[in-house]
N, C-alpha and C positions, 0 to 999 in steps of 0.2 A: 503493500500500500505506500502510495505516495502522499507526503503531507503537503501544507500549504504554508508559503513564505509571505509574510505581510511586514513591511517596514513603515517607520514613521518618522519623517523629517519634519524641519521647519525652523524658524529663527528663534533666538533665545527669548524666553517668555511667552512663547505660544502655548506652553501647557502640555508639552510632549510626554513628560514623566507622568502627570497626572491622567492624561488620556490612556497611556499604556496600562495603568493601574486598573482604571475603569474598564477597559475594553476586555483586558484579561478576566477581570471579575465576571463581567457578563457572559462571555463565551465559556468559562469554566462552569457556571452556572447552568449552561445550556448543555452541558456535557461534552464539550469540546477539549481535546488533550492539547492545552496550551503550554507552550515553553517561552517564557519571556526572557529576553536578553537584550544587550545593549552594546553599541560600537561608540567609542573604543570599548574593547571588551575588559572583562576582569582577568584576562590572562597576563602573563608577564609583559608582553608587548603592549598590551592596551592599557596596563597600569603606568607605563612611562609615558605613553601617548596622552592620557587623561591628565596626569600630575605634573608633567614637565613641558607643557606647551609653551612656558615662557622661555625654555631652554631651547627646545627644537623649533625651528621656525621654518618657512618657506619649503623648499624642496626636500629638506631633510624630514620635516614633519609629515608631508604629503606621502614620502615613502614609508615612514614608520607606522603610520596609519593604514596605509595598504597592506603592509606585511601582517599588521595585527589582522586585518580583515581577512586575509587569506588563510591564515592560521585558524583564526575563529570559524571560518566556513568549513574547513576540513576536520576540526575536531569537535565541534559543536552542533553547528547549524545543519549541516548536511546529515550527520548521523541521526539528526532528531526528524529531518524530513524523510529520510528513508525508513524511520521507525513509524512513520504515519502521523506525526506530530504537526501541531499547527505553530509555527515559530512566528513570535511578534518582537521584532527587533527596533529598540529605541535608537535611532539614527543609523544611517547606512551610506551608501554612496552619494546620495544627493547632497548630504551635509558635507561630503569632501568636495563636491562640485563648487559649492557656495564658499565654504570656510577656506579652502586652500587658494581659491582664486583670489579672495579678498587678503590672502597672505601673500600674493604676489607671484603664485605659481601659474603659468600659461594654462589656459583652460583646455587646449588640445593635448597637452601633457597629462593633465588630471583624467581626461577622457581614455587616454591610452593606458595609463597606469590602472585604471579600474575597469578596463574592457572585458577581461576574462572573469570578473565577479559574477557570481550567480544573481540573475535577474528575478526579483520578487514578482509574485501574482498580483500584488497590489502595492503601490508605493504612495502612502499617504503623506500629503503636504498640509501641515497645520498652520495657520497664520491668523493674524488679528491686525486691527489698527495700529500704526506706528505708536500712538500716544498710549494705547493699551500696553503694547509691548514693553515700552520704556518705564511705565508705571510699575509693570510686574517685576522687571529687572531691578528697579530702584528698591522695591519692597523686599526682594529675596536675596538681593545681593549678586554679584558676578560669579560664575563658576569657573572662568578661564580669562585669559587675556582677550579672547574674542569678544567678550561681552563687556562693553563700555557704553558710555553716553553716545547714542546715534548708531551703535552696531546693528541693532534690531531692524531699524529702517533700511540700512544698507542690505542686511540679508534679505529682507522681505522683497525688496526691488530686484535683487538678483534672483530669487527663486522665481519670480515672476517672469523676468528676462530669459531665464534659461528653459522655460517650458518646453519650447520646440526641441531644444538639445536633448533634454530628458527623454521626450518621447522617441527622438531618432535613436537613442541608445538603449531602447528597451524598456524604459521606465514609464510606465503608464500611470500618471499622476491622478489621485483622487484628492480633491482640495477640501478642507474643512476650515470653517471660520470659527476659531474659539474666542472671538471678541463679541460677536453678535449672538452666538448661542453658549448656554452654559455647557460646562464640562460634561455633565450628565447627558445632556441632549446630544452634542457632538459624539460622544461615546456610543450611544444608542444607534446612531446612524451609521458609524463605523462598523460597529458589531453586526448589524443587519446585512451590511455590504459584504463582510467577511463571511458570514454564515451562507450567503447565495453562492459565493465562489466555492466554498467548502462543499457544499452540495453538488457542485458541478465538476469537482476535480477529477 
């Protein structure tokens, strides 16, 4: 049995972690075998990428994140999919397109670096109005050097600008607005969409 791979990306402050928790809860309640994970991963490479983004920049960070991604795919994601699980990943390739580009890496290099990565059945992009994102970031604090005043607006605009590139590269985006809708409403919409994909897999 083949599982289902779903990813969730979006700018800082979009509520990705909250959505992952809510969607996981909804899908688990309906009997789906969900594995929740994230990138950078909790493996050795992922820990370095997550906690030392101030040390590694540009090309070196892009390569480190990609190396963690391929190790994560081989050791956790693909085995879970082969076992028939529904894998929900907090951040994936689309975050690399946006963050590494903002970090000065040419987009074409990022695309080639991530070309062999497994494509998800569903690539969710969470977003909200710039003022909402900024307010949330100010409230919870920055998680890395990528989060600073104005960063969410730059991320938001880049996600919108790169929609065609995402689709060309095999990532079919499903967009949700976490500013207009409550997290619970957005999570229910995502869970319904995932259930429909699960039933057709």
